BAKOL-884413 format. One record per residue: x, y, z of N, C-alpha, C in turn. Coordinates in nm, 3 decimals, decimal comma. Atoms other than C-alpha are relative to their C-alpha. Layout:
// BAKOL-884413
+---------+---------+---------+---------+---------+---------+---------+---------+---------+
:     npx :     npy :     npz :    capx :    capy :    capz :     cpx :     cpy :     cpz :
+---------+---------+---------+---------+---------+---------+---------+---------+---------+
:       X :       Y :       Z :       X :       Y :       Z :       X :       Y :       Z :
...
+---------+---------+---------+---------+---------+---------+---------+---------+---------+
END
This chain:
// BAKOL-884413
+---------+---------+---------+---------+---------+---------+---------+---------+---------+
:     npx :     npy :     npz :    capx :    capy :    capz :     cpx :     cpy :     cpz :
+---------+---------+---------+---------+---------+---------+---------+---------+---------+
:   0,112 :   0,087 :   0,001 :  -0,035 :  -1,034 :   0,520 :  -0,115 :   0,075 :   0,065 :
:   0,112 :  -0,066 :  -0,065 :  -0,373 :  -0,895 :   0,584 :  -0,132 :  -0,054 :  -0,048 :
:   0,137 :   0,036 :   0,033 :  -0,741 :  -0,960 :   0,588 :  -0,085 :   0,114 :   0,049 :
:   0,085 :  -0,113 :  -0,036 :  -1,005 :  -0,692 :   0,596 :  -0,122 :  -0,048 :   0,079 :
:   0,121 :   0,032 :  -0,075 :  -1,285 :  -0,699 :   0,854 :  -0,120 :   0,029 :  -0,088 :
:   0,120 :  -0,021 :   0,080 :  -1,631 :  -0,723 :   0,706 :   0,021 :  -0,034 :  -0,145 :
:  -0,036 :   0,035 :   0,137 :  -1,500 :  -0,899 :   0,398 :  -0,121 :  -0,018 :  -0,091 :
:   0,119 :   0,021 :   0,082 :  -1,854 :  -0,976 :   0,281 :  -0,047 :   0,130 :  -0,064 :
:   0,043 :  -0,129 :   0,052 :  -1,914 :  -0,604 :   0,231 :   0,103 :   0,064 :  -0,092 :
:  -0,109 :  -0,057 :   0,079 :  -1,583 :  -0,544 :   0,050 :   0,025 :  -0,089 :  -0,121 :
:  -0,030 :   0,078 :   0,120 :  -1,509 :  -0,649 :  -0,307 :   0,132 :  -0,073 :   0,019 :
:  -0,125 :   0,074 :  -0,015 :  -1,238 :  -0,917 :  -0,326 :   0,115 :   0,074 :  -0,067 :
:  -0,118 :  -0,065 :   0,056 :  -0,885 :  -0,796 :  -0,393 :   0,026 :  -0,052 :  -0,141 :
:  -0,036 :   0,038 :   0,135 :  -0,784 :  -0,799 :  -0,756 :   0,149 :  -0,028 :  -0,004 :
:  -0,141 :   0,033 :   0,009 :  -0,454 :  -0,961 :  -0,843 :   0,074 :   0,112 :  -0,071 :
:  -0,084 :  -0,100 :   0,064 :  -0,184 :  -0,708 :  -0,921 :   0,066 :  -0,063 :  -0,122 :
:  -0,067 :   0,054 :   0,118 :  -0,051 :  -0,755 :  -1,274 :   0,146 :  -0,031 :   0,032 :
:  -0,138 :   0,040 :  -0,025 :   0,278 :  -0,945 :  -1,253 :   0,024 :  -0,055 :   0,139 :
:  -0,011 :   0,054 :  -0,135 :   0,210 :  -1,059 :  -0,895 :  -0,059 :  -0,141 :   0,001 :
:   0,047 :   0,137 :   0,003 :   0,173 :  -1,430 :  -0,828 :   0,054 :  -0,077 :   0,120 :
:  -0,044 :   0,095 :  -0,102 :   0,182 :  -1,679 :  -0,542 :   0,065 :  -0,116 :  -0,072 :
:  -0,067 :   0,110 :   0,069 :   0,438 :  -1,937 :  -0,648 :   0,014 :  -0,124 :   0,086 :
:  -0,014 :   0,118 :  -0,086 :   0,463 :  -2,162 :  -0,341 :  -0,051 :   0,033 :   0,139 :
:   0,044 :  -0,010 :  -0,138 :   0,293 :  -2,213 :  -0,006 :   0,024 :  -0,137 :   0,064 :
:  -0,012 :   0,126 :  -0,073 :   0,389 :  -2,476 :   0,249 :  -0,046 :   0,020 :   0,143 :
:   0,049 :   0,002 :  -0,137 :   0,226 :  -2,559 :   0,581 :   0,058 :  -0,124 :   0,066 :
:  -0,069 :   0,109 :  -0,069 :   0,427 :  -2,771 :   0,824 :   0,081 :  -0,086 :  -0,097 :
:  -0,089 :   0,068 :   0,094 :   0,663 :  -2,859 :   0,538 :  -0,069 :  -0,066 :  -0,118 :
:   0,073 :   0,061 :   0,111 :   0,388 :  -2,977 :   0,301 :  -0,053 :   0,109 :  -0,092 :
:   0,048 :  -0,098 :   0,096 :   0,309 :  -2,787 :  -0,018 :  -0,152 :   0,004 :  -0,005 :
:   0,144 :  -0,025 :   0,010 :  -0,041 :  -2,636 :  -0,050 :  -0,024 :   0,069 :  -0,133 :
:   0,034 :  -0,062 :   0,129 :  -0,211 :  -2,533 :  -0,375 :  -0,012 :   0,151 :   0,018 :
:   0,004 :  -0,146 :  -0,013 :  -0,140 :  -2,156 :  -0,411 :  -0,134 :   0,061 :  -0,042 :
:   0,130 :  -0,054 :   0,044 :  -0,480 :  -2,111 :  -0,579 :  -0,095 :   0,019 :   0,119 :
:   0,086 :  -0,013 :  -0,118 :  -0,638 :  -2,153 :  -0,234 :   0,014 :   0,137 :   0,066 :
:  -0,026 :  -0,128 :  -0,063 :  -0,485 :  -1,819 :  -0,128 :   0,009 :   0,113 :  -0,101 :
:  -0,005 :  -0,103 :   0,103 :  -0,504 :  -1,628 :  -0,456 :  -0,127 :   0,081 :   0,004 :
:  -0,110 :  -0,067 :   0,069 :  -0,525 :  -1,360 :  -0,571 :   0,095 :   0,068 :   0,099 :
:  -0,095 :  -0,077 :  -0,080 :  -0,217 :  -1,181 :  -0,441 :   0,000 :   0,144 :  -0,050 :
:  -0,002 :  -0,141 :   0,036 :  -0,210 :  -0,803 :  -0,432 :   0,120 :   0,062 :   0,068 :
:  -0,118 :  -0,067 :  -0,052 :   0,113 :  -0,608 :  -0,390 :  -0,011 :   0,149 :  -0,030 :
:   0,006 :  -0,145 :   0,018 :   0,141 :  -0,235 :  -0,343 :   0,119 :   0,063 :   0,072 :
:  -0,108 :  -0,075 :  -0,062 :   0,445 :  -0,017 :  -0,280 :  -0,062 :   0,122 :   0,065 :
:   0,063 :  -0,108 :  -0,076 :   0,347 :   0,231 :  -0,009 :   0,106 :   0,069 :   0,085 :
:  -0,092 :  -0,071 :  -0,087 :   0,502 :   0,461 :   0,247 :  -0,058 :   0,004 :   0,141 :
:   0,041 :  -0,004 :  -0,140 :   0,489 :   0,450 :   0,628 :   0,103 :   0,082 :   0,077 :
:  -0,092 :  -0,090 :  -0,072 :   0,643 :   0,739 :   0,825 :   0,126 :   0,029 :  -0,081 :
:  -0,113 :  -0,034 :   0,086 :   0,866 :   0,822 :   0,529 :   0,082 :  -0,117 :  -0,050 :
:  -0,071 :   0,121 :   0,047 :   0,986 :   0,463 :   0,478 :  -0,084 :  -0,069 :  -0,105 :
:   0,072 :   0,078 :   0,100 :   0,895 :   0,265 :   0,169 :  -0,028 :  -0,138 :   0,057 :
:   0,041 :   0,132 :  -0,046 :   0,702 :  -0,050 :   0,256 :  -0,076 :  -0,071 :  -0,111 :
:   0,072 :   0,081 :   0,096 :   0,556 :  -0,332 :   0,053 :  -0,119 :  -0,062 :   0,071 :
:   0,122 :   0,058 :  -0,057 :   0,194 :  -0,415 :   0,140 :  -0,042 :  -0,117 :  -0,087 :
:   0,037 :   0,121 :   0,073 :   0,086 :  -0,765 :   0,043 :  -0,125 :  -0,060 :   0,062 :
:   0,121 :   0,071 :  -0,042 :  -0,257 :  -0,929 :   0,064 :  -0,007 :  -0,130 :  -0,078 :
:   0,020 :   0,126 :   0,070 :  -0,298 :  -1,298 :  -0,012 :  -0,085 :  -0,099 :   0,078 :
:   0,100 :   0,087 :  -0,062 :  -0,586 :  -1,432 :   0,194 :   0,041 :  -0,064 :   0,130 :
:  -0,043 :   0,057 :  -0,128 :  -0,397 :  -1,507 :   0,519 :  -0,015 :   0,105 :   0,107 :
:   0,023 :  -0,090 :  -0,113 :  -0,488 :  -1,352 :   0,853 :   0,131 :   0,066 :   0,044 :
:  -0,122 :  -0,073 :  -0,035 :  -0,242 :  -1,088 :   0,976 :   0,026 :   0,010 :   0,150 :
:  -0,021 :  -0,007 :  -0,145 :  -0,263 :  -1,149 :   1,354 :   0,144 :  -0,028 :   0,041 :
:  -0,136 :   0,039 :  -0,036 :   0,089 :  -1,297 :   1,354 :   0,103 :   0,054 :  -0,099 :
:  -0,090 :  -0,054 :   0,102 :   0,245 :  -1,090 :   1,076 :   0,126 :   0,061 :   0,060 :
:  -0,116 :  -0,063 :  -0,063 :   0,477 :  -0,911 :   1,318 :   0,113 :  -0,096 :   0,029 :
:  -0,104 :   0,098 :  -0,030 :   0,664 :  -1,234 :   1,394 :   0,052 :  -0,070 :  -0,125 :
:  -0,044 :   0,062 :   0,125 :   0,709 :  -1,329 :   1,028 :   0,130 :   0,063 :  -0,049 :
:  -0,120 :  -0,053 :   0,064 :   1,036 :  -1,290 :   0,840 :  -0,025 :   0,010 :  -0,150 :
:   0,013 :  -0,019 :   0,145 :   1,060 :  -1,163 :   0,482 :   0,141 :  -0,001 :  -0,059 :
:  -0,130 :   0,010 :   0,068 :   1,350 :  -1,256 :   0,254 :  -0,020 :   0,021 :  -0,149 :
:   0,002 :  -0,015 :   0,146 :   1,428 :  -1,172 :  -0,107 :   0,069 :  -0,121 :  -0,060 :
:  -0,056 :   0,117 :   0,068 :   1,493 :  -1,471 :  -0,338 :  -0,009 :   0,028 :  -0,149 :
:   0,005 :  -0,041 :   0,140 :   1,581 :  -1,337 :  -0,683 :  -0,108 :   0,104 :  -0,019 :
:   0,113 :  -0,090 :   0,024 :   1,264 :  -1,170 :  -0,813 :  -0,117 :  -0,028 :   0,093 :
:   0,110 :   0,040 :  -0,087 :   1,052 :  -1,334 :  -0,544 :   0,027 :   0,041 :   0,144 :
:  -0,007 :  -0,022 :  -0,144 :   0,979 :  -1,271 :  -0,177 :  -0,043 :  -0,129 :   0,069 :
:   0,038 :   0,117 :  -0,080 :   0,960 :  -1,546 :   0,086 :  -0,035 :   0,051 :   0,140 :
:   0,047 :  -0,037 :  -0,134 :   0,756 :  -1,489 :   0,403 :  -0,013 :  -0,130 :   0,078 :
:   0,007 :   0,119 :  -0,085 :   0,801 :  -1,740 :   0,684 :  -0,043 :   0,042 :   0,140 :
:   0,045 :  -0,030 :  -0,135 :   0,630 :  -1,749 :   1,021 :  -0,067 :  -0,120 :   0,063 :
:   0,064 :   0,107 :  -0,075 :   0,452 :  -1,957 :   1,281 :  -0,133 :   0,049 :   0,057 :
:   0,132 :  -0,042 :  -0,048 :   0,086 :  -1,849 :   1,298 :  -0,071 :  -0,113 :   0,074 :
:   0,081 :   0,097 :  -0,073 :  -0,174 :  -2,023 :   1,513 :  -0,127 :  -0,024 :  -0,079 :
:   0,123 :   0,037 :   0,070 :  -0,457 :  -2,213 :   1,343 :  -0,120 :   0,047 :   0,080 :
:   0,120 :  -0,049 :  -0,068 :  -0,794 :  -2,057 :   1,423 :  -0,079 :  -0,112 :   0,066 :
:   0,088 :   0,107 :  -0,049 :  -0,980 :  -2,386 :   1,468 :   0,059 :  -0,082 :   0,113 :
:  -0,059 :   0,092 :  -0,098 :  -0,730 :  -2,584 :   1,674 :   0,095 :   0,067 :   0,099 :
:  -0,099 :  -0,072 :  -0,081 :  -0,502 :  -2,318 :   1,830 :   0,138 :  -0,065 :  -0,007 :
:  -0,129 :   0,067 :   0,021 :  -0,211 :  -2,528 :   1,697 :   0,091 :   0,094 :  -0,078 :
:  -0,098 :  -0,080 :   0,073 :   0,104 :  -2,343 :   1,587 :   0,047 :  -0,079 :  -0,122 :
:  -0,044 :   0,064 :   0,124 :   0,198 :  -2,420 :   1,226 :   0,119 :   0,075 :  -0,057 :
:  -0,110 :  -0,063 :   0,072 :   0,509 :  -2,352 :   1,021 :  -0,052 :   0,037 :  -0,138 :
:   0,055 :  -0,049 :   0,127 :   0,407 :  -2,138 :   0,722 :   0,111 :   0,065 :  -0,081 :
:  -0,093 :  -0,063 :   0,092 :   0,618 :  -2,042 :   0,421 :  -0,076 :   0,035 :  -0,127 :
:   0,070 :  -0,049 :   0,120 :   0,483 :  -1,833 :   0,132 :   0,101 :   0,068 :  -0,089 :
:  -0,088 :  -0,063 :   0,097 :   0,675 :  -1,741 :  -0,182 :  -0,085 :   0,063 :  -0,109 :
:   0,079 :  -0,070 :   0,101 :   0,543 :  -1,483 :  -0,427 :   0,085 :   0,100 :  -0,075 :
:  -0,062 :  -0,108 :   0,076 :   0,643 :  -1,240 :  -0,697 :  -0,091 :   0,121 :   0,011 :
:   0,077 :  -0,124 :  -0,013 :   0,534 :  -0,880 :  -0,689 :   0,041 :   0,095 :  -0,110 :
:  -0,027 :  -0,090 :   0,113 :   0,504 :  -0,642 :  -0,982 :   0,073 :   0,127 :   0,045 :
:  -0,066 :  -0,120 :  -0,050 :   0,625 :  -0,356 :  -0,762 :   0,141 :  -0,031 :   0,041 :
+---------+---------+---------+---------+---------+---------+---------+---------+---------+
END
C-alpha cells in the first residue's frame, strides 16, 4: 500500500492490465472498490528477494502491520490502520487480483 507525496504534481497511477480491486471492507462493512481504484501491481526486487508492490489509494503508514494472504488468484491484505481525521483504529480488508 502506498501513496506518493506531492500527488498533485504526479500523474495518477494507471491500472495494471489484469489487476482489479475486488473487495474492500472497513470495520466489517463493504466499501465500493471504485473509491480506491485504480490498482497498480508490479513485481519488483528488494535485496535480491522478489516483492510485489501494490498501489491502490490507501496510505502506507501502517503497511508494516498488515498481513497478506493468497486466496486463489487473488491477494487479501488485512490490517488495522488509524483514520487520519479521527485517530480511530479501523479494521481494513482489501482483496485484489494482480496481473503479475
